[in-house]
FIDREN-18809 format. One record per residue: x, y, z of N, C-alpha, C, CB in turn. Coordinates in steps of 0.02 Angstrom, whole numbers, plus 32768, in hexadecimal, padded with zeros to 4 digits. Glycine has a CB too. Layout:
BEGIN
XYZXYZXYZXYZ ...
END
This chain:
BEGIN
75327BC981AE75427BCA816675667C0B815475017BC2813C 75507C418173756E7C83816775B77C83817C75467CBA818B 75C37C6581B876087C6281D276357C3881A576087C468219 76197C02818C763F7BD7815E76537BFD811F76177B98814C 76247C25810576337C4C80C8766B7C7D80D475F47C7180B1 766A7C9E810F769E7CCF812076E27CAD8124768D7CF28162 76E37C72814477227C4D814B773E7C3A810677187C0E8176 77127C2480DA77267C11809777447C4C807176EB7BF4806F 77227C878078773A7CC48056777E7CD9807077077CFC805E 77877CD680B277C77CE980D077FE7CB980BA77C27CE9811C 77EC7C7980B5781D7C4780A078337C54805878017C0080A6 78027C63802D78127C717FE7783E7CAF7FE177D27C7B7FBF 78307CE3800C78577D208009789F7D14801F78377D558035 78A77CE7805078EA7CDB806979177CBB803478E77CAE80A6 78F97C9C800279207C7E7FCC791E7CA87F8C79077C387FBE 78FB7CE17F8F78F57D0C7F5379347D377F4C78B67D397F58 79467D467F1079807D717F03796B7DBA7F0879A07D617EBE 79977DE27F26798C7E2A7F2779D07E4C7F2B795E7E3F7F63 79D07E8E7F207A0F7EB37F237A127EDC7F627A167EE07EE5 7A4E7EE27F7F7A577F087FBD7A987F2F7FB97A567EDA7FFA 7A997F697FD97AD47F947FDA7AF67F8E801E7AC07FDE7FCB 7B357F7780207B577F7080617B687FB3807F7B987F468058 7B6D7FB580C17B807FF280E47BC47FEC81037B4D8003811A 7BE47FB180FD7C267FA6811A7C517F8080E97C217F80815E 7C937F8E80EA7CC27F6C80BD7CD97F2A80DB7CFE7F9A80AE 7CA97EFC80E17CB87EBA80FE7CDD7E8D80CC7C787E988116 7CFF7E5C80E67D1C7E2980BB7CE67DFA80A27D537E0280E0 7CEE7DE180657CBF7DB280487CE07D6D80437CA67DCA8000 7CC87D3E806B7CEA7CFE80737CCD7CC880457CE57CE780BB 7CF67C9580377CE07C5D800D7CAF7C3080327D1C7C357FF7 7CB37C2F80757C8A7C00809C7C6B7C2280D87CB47BC480B2 7C3B7C0080F77C187C1D81307C447C22816E7BDA7BF38140 7C777BF881717CA57BFA81AB7CD77C3481A77CCA7BB981B0 7CD87C56816E7D037C9081657D4D7C7D816E7CF07CC78196 7D617C4481527DA67C2F81587DCF7C3C81197DA97BE58168 7DAD7C5080E27DD27C5D80A57DB17C95807E7DD67C1D807A 7DDC7CC180637DC47CF9803A7DF37CFE7FFE7DC17D3C8062 7DE27CDB7FC87E0B7CDC7F8C7E0F7D237F707DF07CAC7F57 7E4C7D3A7F627E5A7D7D7F477E4D7DB57F797E317D897F08 7E3E7DA27FB97E337DD57FEE7DFF7E097FD97E767DF87FFF 7DC57DF27FC57D907E1D7FAD7D6E7E417FE77D5C7DF47F84 7D617E827FDF7D3B7EA880107D017ECA7FED7D697EDD8034 7CCB7ED680127C8F7EF57FF57C9B7F3E7FE57C537EED8024 7C7D7F547FAE7C7E7F9A7F997C3D7FBA7FB07C897FA17F4B 7C407FEC7FDB7C03800B7FF77BDE80357FC47C1580368032 7BFA803C7F887BD780627F537BBC80337F1D7C0680977F35 7BB97FF47F2C7BA47FC47EF97B707F947F187BE07F9C7EDE 7B397F877EF47B067F597F0B7B197F117EF77AC17F6B7EEE 7B097EE37F237B187E9C7F177AD87E737F197B4A7E827F4C 7AD57E407EEF7A9C7E137EEE7AA27DE37F297A987DEC7EAB 7A6F7DE37F557A6D7DB67F8E7A477D787F787A4C7DD87FCC 7A687D3F7F797A4A7D007F627A1F7CE07F987A807CD07F4B 7A377CE37FD77A107CC8800E7A2F7CDD80507A0C7C7B800B 7A077CD580857A1E7CE380C97A1D7CA280F179F37D1980EB 7A4E7C9D811F7A507C6181487A797C6F81877A6D7C258121 7A587C6881C17A797C6F82027AA17CAF82087AA77C34820D 7A817CE781F87AA17D2882007AD37D3981CA7AC37D2A8241 7AD57D1381947B037D21815E7ADD7D26811B7B397CEB815A 7AFD7D4780EC7AE17D4F80A97B107D2F80767AD57D998098 7AF47D0880497B197CEE80117B0E7D1E7FD77B037CA47FFE 7B447D417FC27B3D7D747F8E7B637D607F4F7B557DB77FA7 7B527D827F197B727D767ED97BA07DB27EC97B3D7D6B7EA1 7BE17DA47EBF7C117DD97EAD7C2C7DC87E677C4B7DDE7EE1 7C117DEB7E367C257DDD7DF17C6E7DEF7DE67BF87E057DC0 7C917DC67DC07CD77DD17DB17D077DB07DE07CE47E1A7DB0 7CED7D947E187D197D727E477D117D267E3F7D097D887E8F 7D427D027E587D417CB97E547D567C9D7E987D6F7C9E7E1B 7D287C7D7EBE7CE27C727EAD7CB87CB27EB37CC47C3B7ED9 7C827CB47E8D7C587CF07E8C7C287CF27EC87C307CF37E4C 7C157CB87EE37BE87CB67F1D7C107CBB7F5D7BBD7C767F1C 7C007CEE7F867C267CFA7FC47BF67D037FFF7C537D387FBC 7C117CF4803B7BEA7CFB80797C017D3880A07BF17CBB80A4 7BD07D6180B57BDE7D9C80DF7BAA7D9F81167BDE7DDE80B4 7BBB7DBF814D7B8D7DC581867B567DF781777BB37DDA81C5 7B1C7DEE81997AE47E1C81917AF67E6481A17AAB7E0681BE 7B217E6E81D47B2F7EB281EA7B547EDA81B57B587EB0822A 7B717EB881837B947EDB814E7B657F0581237BBA7EAA8122 7B247EF381257AF27F1780FF7AC77F44812B7AC67EE780D9 7ACE7F3C816D7AA97F65819C7A5F7F6681897AC57FAC819F 7A407FA3818879F97FA6817A79E87F98813179DE7FEA818D 7A1A7F9C81057A0D7F8C80BF79FB7F4380B57A487F9E8094 7A0B7F1980E879FC7ED280E179B47EC280F27A2A7EAA810C 798E7EF4810D79477EE9811B791F7EEC80DA792D7F1D814D 78E57ECD80DB78BC7EC8809E78A97F0D8084787E7E9F80AB 789A7F3C80B378827F7D809E78B97FA7807D78667FA280DA 78F97F938086792F7FBC806D79537F9D803279607FC980A2 793D7F648019795C7F457FE0792F7F4C7FA4796B7EFB7FEE 794D7F4A7F6A79267F527F2D792A7F127F04793F7F8E7F04 78F57EFE7EE378F67EC37EB9792A7ECA7E8278B17EB57E9B 793F7E937E6779727E937E33795D7EBD7DF879827E4C7E1D 791D7EBB7DE579067EDE7DA978F37F267DB778CC7EB97D8B 78F67F3B7DF778E07F7E7E0879197FB07DFE78C87F817E50 79087FEC7DE3793880217DDA792B805B7E09793780387D92 790380507E3E78F180857E6C792D80967E9878B480717E98 793F80D67E9E797880EB7EC6796080FF7F0B799D81267EA5 797F80E47F3F796F80F57F83798B813B7F91798C80C17FB5 795E816C7FA0797281B27FAA79A181B87FE5793481DE7FB5 79948194801B79BE819780567A058180804679A1816C808F 7A098149801E7A4B813080097A7081647FDF7A4380EE7FE1 7A4C81847FB17A6B81B57F857A8681F07FAC7A3981CD7F51 7A5F820A7FDC7A75824280067AB1822F80307A3C825A8032 7AAF81F1804C7AE681DA80767B2681D5804E7AD581978095 7B2181B980117B5C81B17FE77B7781F57FD27B4B81887FAA 7B4B82257FC37B6182687FAF7B85828B7FE87B2582927F98 7B6A828280257B8882A180607BCD8283806D7B5B8297809D 7BD3824080677C13821F80727C468235803F7C0A81D3806F 7C31823C80007C5E82527FCB7C7782997FD97C3B82507F87 7C4B82C47FF17C5E83097FFF7C90830C80397C2083338010 7C8382E4806E7CB182E480A87CF682CB80937C9582B880E0 7CF88295806A7D38827B80537D5D82AD80297D2D823B802C 7D3882D17FFF7D5783037FD47D74833C7FFC7D25831D7FA1 7D4D8354802F7D64838A80597DA2837680817D2D83A18089 7DA18338809B7DDA831F80C27E18831980967DCA82DB80E1 7E0E830180587E4682F8802B7E64833B80187E3082D27FEC 7E39836D800A7E5283AF7FF87E7783D080327E1883DC7FE2 7E5E83C4806F7E7E83E080AA7EC483C580B27E5583D180E9 7ECE838480A67F0F836580AB7F3C837980707F09831980B0 7F1D837F80357F43838A7FF87F6683CD7FF97F1683867FBC 7F44840180137F60844480127F7C845A80557F2C84747FFB 7F87842980817FA4843780C27FEC844E80B97FA183F980F0 8000847F80E08044849A80DB8078846380E9804E84D4810B 80AC846180C180DF842D80C9810D843D8103810784258088 80FA8428813E8125842F8178812783ED819D810B846981A7 815983E581C8815C83A781EE8196837B81D8811C838181E9 818B833A81DB81C0830981CE81AA82D6819A81D482E7820E 81DB82BD817581D28285814682078251815481D5829E80FD 81F682138145822681DC814A822F81BF8104820D81A5817C 826C81C680E9827B81AA80A88299816480B382AD81D8807F 827881318098828E80EC80A282AB80D18060825380BE80BA 82EC80C38063831080A98029831F805F8033835280D1801C 831380378001831F7FEF8006835D7FDA7FDE82E27FC77FED 83807FA87FF983B47F877FD183937F4A7FB483F57F757FFE 83837F4E7F7483567F1F7F5383707ED77F53834A7F357F0C 83B27ECE7F4E83CE7E8A7F4E83BB7E657F8E841A7E8D7F46 83BE7E887FC783AD7E69800783627E59800A83C17E978041 83397E877FF182F07E7B7FF182DF7E3C7FC982CC7EB87FD3 83007E327F9182EF7DF97F6683067DB67F82830D7E037F22 83307DB77FB583467D787FD3830B7D4E7FEB83767D84800C 82D87D708007829D7D4C8020825F7D5B7FF782917D5E8068 82677D7E7FBF822D7D8F7F95823B7D7F7F4C821A7DD97F9C 825B7D467F40826C7D337EFB822F7D2A7ECF82967CF47EFB 81F47D207EEF81B67D167EC981997D587EAF81837CF37EF5 81B17D907EC981977DD07EB481AC7DDF7E6C81B17E087EE3 81807E027E48818E7E127E0281CE7E3A7DFC81547E397DE3 81D97E697E2A82137E947E2782547E707E37820B7ECF7E55 824F7E327E4F828B7E0B7E60829B7DD57E2C82827DEA7EA4 826E7DCC7DFC82787D987DCA82A07DB37D8F82357D7D7DB3 82C27D867D6E82EA7D987D3382D57D6D7CF783357D907D41 82D17D8B7CBE82C37D657C8183067D497C6782A07D917C4A 83027D177C3D833F7CF97C2283697D2B7BFA832D7CBD7BF6 83467D5B7BDB83697D8D7BB3838F7DC07BDD83397DB07B85 837C7DC67C1D839A7DF97C4783D87DE07C6D83687E137C78 83E47D9F7C6C841E7D847C90845F7DA07C72841E7D377C8E 848C7DB37C9F84CB7DD07C8984C97E1C7C8484DF7DB47C47 848D7E387C8784847E817C8384777E9C7CCA844A7E947C53 849E7ECD7CDD84987EEA7D20845D7F1A7D2184D87F0F7D35 84337F137D5483F97F3F7D5B84077F777D8C83BC7F177D72 83E57FAF7D8483EE7FE97DAF83E47FD77DF883BD80217D9B 83B07FAF7E06839E7F9D7E4B83D17F707E6D835B7F7B7E4B 83FF7F547E4784317F277E63846F7F4C7E7D84467EF47E30 84767F8B7E6A84B17FB27E7E84A07FF67E9C84DF7FBC7E42 845F80047EA5844980447EC08412803A7EF4843080727E87 8408806E7F1C83CF806E7F4A839080797F2283D780A37F81 835980597F39831880627F1982E6807C7F4C82FF801F7EF9 82AF80967F33827D80B67F5D824C80847F7A825880EA7F37 824980817FBC8213805D7FDE81D9808E7FE9822A803E8021 81E780C7800981B280F7801381CA81388031817E80D9803F 819F816A802E81AA81AB804E816E81B5807C81B181E58019 817A81B080BF814481AC80EF813E81EA811A814E816F811B 81088211811280FC8249813F80F78230818780BC8270812B 8114825781B48114824481FB80E1826D8223815A824C8218 80C88252825B80D98211827880BC81D8824F80BF820D82BF 80D0819A826080BC8160823A80708156823780DD81228257 804D817282688003816C82697FE2819882347FE9817F82AE 800981C182137FEF81EF81E07FE881C9819E801E822D81D7 7FAF81A581967FA5817A815C7F5F818081407FB48131816F 7F56816C81017F15816680DF7EED81A780E47EEC812D80FE 7F0A81DF80D07EE9822080D37EB8822880987F1D825980D3 7E77822C80A87E44823580747E3A81F880487E57826E8049 7E5081BD805E7E49818080377E09815C804C7E8681528041 7DE28143801C7DA38122802A7DAE80E180507D7D81147FE9 7D7B80CB80747D7F808C809A7D8C8051806C7D3F808180C2 7D6F805580307D79801E80007DC380187FEE7D4F802A7FC1 7DE480507FDF7E2A804F7FCC7E56803C80067E3F80937FB0 7E44805380427E6B8040807E7E687FF480887E50806580BD 7E2B7FD9807F7E227F9080867E4B7F6980537DD97F7E8080 7E4A7F8180157E707F607FE07EBB7F637FEF7E627F807F9C 7ED17F9D80077F187FA580167F2E7F78804F7F287FED8027 7F077F7580847F197F4C80BE7F187F0280AE7EEA7F5B80F8 7EF17EEF807C7EEF7EA980677F1F7E9C802D7EA87E958053 7F4D7ECD80227F817EC67FEF7F667EBC7FA87FAE7E8D8000 7F2C7EDA7F9A7F117ED97F567F297F187F317EC37ED67F58 7F6B7F227F317F877F607F187F7A7F6B7ECE7FD17F617F24 7F7C7F377EA77F737F407E5F7F2B7F507E4C7F897F017E3A 7EFD7F457E7C7EB67F557E707EA57F9D7E867E8A7F237E94 7ED57FBE7EA67ECA80047EBA7EC6802F7E7B7F03801D7EE9 7EA280687E7F7E9B80937E447EDF80A97E297E7180D07E55 7EE480AD7DE77F2180C47DC77F2E810D7DDA7F1D80BC7D7A 7F6D811F7DE17F8081647DF07F8B818B7DAF7FBF81667E1C 7F7581C97DAE7F7C81F37D737FC282127D747F45822A7D70 7FF381EA7D62803981FF7D66805382157D21806581C87D82 807D82487D21809C825E7CE380CD822A7CC980C082A17CEE 80D9822B7C89810481F97C6A814A81F87C88810982067C1F 816582337C9781A982367CB281AC821B7CFA81C4827D7CB0 817482247D1F8171820A7D63816E81BD7D61813482277D89 814581A37D348140815A7D2C8184813D7D1A810B81487CF7 81A6815D7CEC81E881467CD6821A81457D11820481737C9D 8218817B7D398244817E7D738233814A7DA7824081C27D92 81F3813D7DB281DE810B7DE381F380C57DCE8193810E7DEE 81EC80B67D9081FF80747D78824A80687D8181ED806C7D2D 8270809E7D8282B880987D8B82CA80907DD582DB80D67D6E 82AD80B97E0182C280BA7E47829480917E7582C581017E61 825D80777E5B822F804F7E83821F800E7E5F81EE80767E92 82477FDA7E6882397F9A7E4781F47F7E7E58826E7F667E5A 81DB7F8E7E95819A7F767EAA81607F947E82818F7F857EF2 816F7FC27E55813D7FDE7E2881187FA67E03815D800E7DF4 813C7F707DF3811E7F377DD080E87F147DF981537F057DBC 80ED7F1A7E3B80BD7EFA7E6880897F2A7E8380E27ED97EA1 80897F677E6A80597F997E82806E7FBC7EC280177F787E8D 80AE7FB97ED380C67FD97F1080B980247F1081117FCC7F19 80BE80447ED580B4808C7ED1806C809F7EE480C380A67E8B 803B80747ED57FF680827EE87FEE807B7F347FC580527EC4 800C80477F4F8009803C7F98802980767FBD802C7FFA7FAB 8064808B7FA8808780C17FCB806081037FC680CD80C97FAE 803E810D7F8E8018814B7F877FDC814D7FB6800181547F3E 7FB281197FB57F75811C7FDE7F86811B80287F4880E07FCC 7FB980F7803C7FCA80F180847FF2812D809D7FF080B18090 802281448077804F8178808F804B81B880658096815F808F 804F81B28023805181EC7FF88015821A7FFE805881D77FB1 7FDB81FC800D7F9D822480137FA28257804C7F6181F7801E 7FD2824E807A7FDB827B80B3801682A980A97FE4825380F3 803382AA806E807082D080618064831A8059809282B58023 8028832D80438019837480398021838A7FF28044839D8065 8020835B7FC28026836B7F7B800683337F54807183767F66 8000833D7F117FE383087EE8801782D17EDC7FC983247EA5 8001829B7EBC802B82607EB3806982707E88800482287E93 8061829B7E56809A82AC7E2C80D182D17E53808382D77DF2 80BD83017E7C80ED83267EA4810D82FA7ED980CB83637EC6 80E482CF7EF780FD82A17F2B813382747F0F80C382777F47 812682557ED6815682267EBB8191824A7E98813481F87E8A 818682857E7E81BE82AB7E6181F082BD7E9881A482EC7E3E 81D782D07ED3820382DF7F0B822882A07F2281DA82FC7F46 820382687F278221822A7F3F825882127F0F81EB81F37F45 824C82177ECE827D82027E9C82BC822E7EA2825F82067E55 82B1826F7EAA82E9829E7EB08314828D7EED82D082E67EB4 82F5827B7F258319826B7F628342822B7F5982E982647F9D 832481F97F3A834881BA7F2E838581C67F01831A81857F0D 837C81EE7ECD83B381FC7E9F83EC82217EC1839982257E63 83DB824D7EF0841082727F14843A82437F3E83F082A97F40 841B82117F5D844181E17F84846D81B67F57841181B57FAE 8450819D7F21847581717EF484B081947ED2844781547EBF 84AA81D57EC684E081FA7EA4851382177ED584C382317E7A 8508820A7F15853582257F49856C81F37F5A850D82367F88 859682067F8A85CB81D97FA285AD819A7FC185F881FC7FD4 857181A07FDD854F81677FFB853F81337FC6850E817D801E 851F81487F91850D811A7F5B854A80FB7F3B84E4813D7F27 857E81237F3085BB810A7F1185DD80D67F3E85ED81447F02 85DE80E37F8085FC80B57FB085D980717FB085FC80D47FF6 859680727FB0857080347FB1857B800C7F71852580427FBB 857A802D7F38858180097EF885C77FEB7EF1857280387EBE 85FA800B7F10863F7FF27F0A86507FBD7F3E8670802B7F10 86257FB57F7086337F867FA686007F4E7FAC86387FAA7FE8 85DF7F3E7F7585AE7F077F7585D17EC67F87858C7F017F2F 85B27EA27FB785CE7E637FCE85F87E6B800D85F77E437F99 86067EAA802086307EB7805B86067ECE809786647EEB804A 86227EC880D286017EE0810F86197F27811E86107EB1814B 85EA7F51813285FB7F96814385DA7FA8818685E47FC7810B 85EC7FE181A285D27FF681E385A5803381DD860B80058213 857B803C820E855080788212857A80B7821685208074824F 85B280B2823985DF80EC824085F7810381FC861A80DA826D 860880D481D0861E80E6818D85E681088165863680A88167 85AA80EB816B8570810681468561814D815C853380D98150 85608159819D8550819B81B7858581CF81A4854981998202 85C481B981A385FB81E5818D85F081FB8145864081C28195 85DC81CB811B85D081DA80D48596820A80CA85C4819A80AD 8561820380F38529823180EF853F8277810484EE8219811A 8568827C8138858282BD814D85AC82DD811685AD82B5818D 85D482B580F585FF82CD80BF85D782E480838631829880AA 859E82C38077857582D2803C854283098047855282948025 8524830B808384EB8337808E84F2836680CA84AD830E8096 852E836A80E58539839A811B853F8378815F850383CC811C 85658398818B8570837E81CE852D837481F3859E83AC81F6 8525833A821084E7832C823584B68302820E84C6836B824A 84BF82FD81CC849182D581A38492828C81B884A382DC8158 84CD827281C784D3822C81DA84AC82198218851B821B81E4 84A482498246847F823B8284843482338276848A827382B6 841F8244823A83D8823D822783CC81FE81FE83C1827B81FE 83FC81D081FD83F8819481D483F7815682008433819081A2 83C6812981F383C380E7821383D780B381DF837C80D98230 83FA808081F5840A804881C983E4800A81E18458803B81C8 83BD7FEC81B583957FB181C583B77F7281AA834E7FB881A9 83BB7F3F81D583DC7F0181C183B27EC581D584227EFD81E0 83B77E8F81AF83997E4E81BF83C87E1781A883537E4781A0 83D57DE781D483FE7DAF81C184447DC481AB83DE7D89818B 845D7DFB81C7849F7E1281B584A27E3D817684CC7DD881AC 84697E45815484677E6D811784497EB28124843F7E4980E0 84647EE5810284467F288105840A7F2780D7847A7F5F80F0 83CF7F3480F383927F3180CB83787F7680B6835C7F0E80F2 837F7FA880E383647FEB80D4838D802180F9831A7FEF80E8 8387805E80DF839E809A8102836180C6810D83D680BF80DA 835780DC814B831F8109815B833B814E816782F880EF8199 8326817E813F833F81C28143830981EE8162835381DE80FD 8317820B819C82E8823681C082F2827E81A882F28231820E 82C08298818582C682D88162828F8309817882C382CD8117 829D8349816A8269837C8172824083818133828883C08183 821B83B7812A81F283C280EF8200840780D181A783BB8100 81E08413809881E28456807A820E845C803D81F9848680AC 82358429802C8260842A7FF1827183E37FDD82A184547FFF 829283DB7FA482A983977F9182F583947F8F828C83837F4C 831683C17FB4835F83C27FBA837383A07FFB837A840B7FB7 839783697FF583A98342803083D38369806283CE8304801C 84008392804B842B83B78079840183E280A8845C83E48052 83CC8401808E83A0842B80B78372840080E383768459808B 835883CA80C78329839F80EB834A837E8127830D836A80BC 838A836B812183AC834C815983B3837C819483F283338143 83BB83BB818683C183ED81BB838283F281E583D38431819E 834883E281C5830783E681E782F083A3820382D3840181B7 8315836E81F48302832C820B8314831F8254832282F781E0 82F782EB8270830582DB82B6833F82AA82BC82C782BF82D8 836682B382F1839D828582FF83818242831783CE82A38334 839E820B82FF838281C9830E83B981988321835B81AF82D2 83A48161833F83D1812A834F83CA80F2831B83C4810F8396 83FA80C6831B83F8808D82ED840E804E83128424809982AF 83E3801B831283F47FDC8334842A7FB7830C83B67FB1833D 84267FBB82CA84587F9982A184987FC2829D843C7F8B8259 84CF7FA582AF85107FC782AE853E7FAE827685327FBF82F0 852D7F74825B85587F57822785307F2681FD85957F338247 853E7F2481BD851B7EF58191853F7EED814E84D37F0D8184 85297EBC812885487EAE80E8851C7EC880AF85547E6280DF 853C7EE3807C85197EFC8041850E7EC1801385417F36801D 84D27EAB800E84C37E6D7FE884CC7E787F9D847B7E567FF7 84E47E447F7C84EA7E467F3484AE7E257F13852C7E237F1D 84A47E307ED4846B7E147EB0846F7DC87EAF84677E307E68 84367DA87EB284347D5F7EB084147D447EEF847A7D427EA9 83FC7D077EEB83D87CE87F2284017CB17F4183947CCC7F0A 840B7CB57F83842F7C817FA784037C657FDF84717C9C7FC4 83FB7C247FE283CF7C04801383E67C11805A83CC7BB98006 84277C12806484427C1C80A8842D7C6080C3848E7C1680A8 84327C938099841F7CD680AF83D57CDC80BA84367D0A807C 83AC7CBF808D83647CC58093834A7CA680D283427CA68057 836B7C7280EB83557C52812983617C80816583797C0F8133 83947CAB816083A47CD6819883817D19819683EE7CE2819B 835F7D28815F833B7D67815882F17D5B815B834F7D8B8118 82CD7D90816E82847D8A817182627DCC816A826F7D6B81B2 827F7DF7814182647E3A813882337E3B80FE829C7E6D812D 82077E6B80FE81D77E7180C881BD7EB780C2819D7E4180D2 81907EC0809281777F03808381377F0F80A9816D7F0D8038 
END
């Protein structure tokens, strides 16, 4: 009889609701087979979730604000917090001291790491990636930055005749996510860019970004900051002020003028490199890669040094590079099915 009572109590507990704190940023799936995750939801290790039930090594949890709100995650996502002794009832306000100390320690380590990267001396290499937006929109017509309202037809946009900013990437390419929390890294990798924390940007920086970065509408500036800008060695305002200045220097140079006057025409890498030499000094062209897809020029990659926002000086410190693309066409605004079938580039 005693054994039966214990079994009954354990059974009741297995269906009882309780709260648990995850220790890993696991994905939260719609089903037990883990084949679908609407909105690419990941667990927040600083937030407790209501566990509705356990079944075959998985937990059915409640995530308020999501649709569907009930999601399946593996037991290991909660580690020891998933044990009875480490979970707290829904109505309990008792704080687990071990959890509090662990969270405080993690916060301190993240802060120290972020400060170390933030005030690191600006030395080394950067890669400035400029996009030709018309070519990008050939296969991304669904993007907000590629759509046009009825009122805007007939009006030429800045992005249709100038280079725009894709990103400014500290090198080597493995230099990413400096001091960024696991939660934000997970959101970024799952392309939840608009859900990333807002950046404390000055009004003039925001204005400049909206002009030179059409992807601002899709949260591209948040993605570029957490993945690359966090390793730049400065705050977000300085990072983007430098990037905007570099884009403007290219657009106001012989390079920018040449591209805007030859839209719809095919040009060569040799021509582009000559123009960079003419604009920013001998040898600048050797630091430029031209990226092409489907016969269209999609991007220019500028290999630069650090320490200033003057392109003429940065090119002198940049590394010489090769370019696989030797010739391409400067795409004009508008969507053509023939071109989109031959291209397959993305962000």
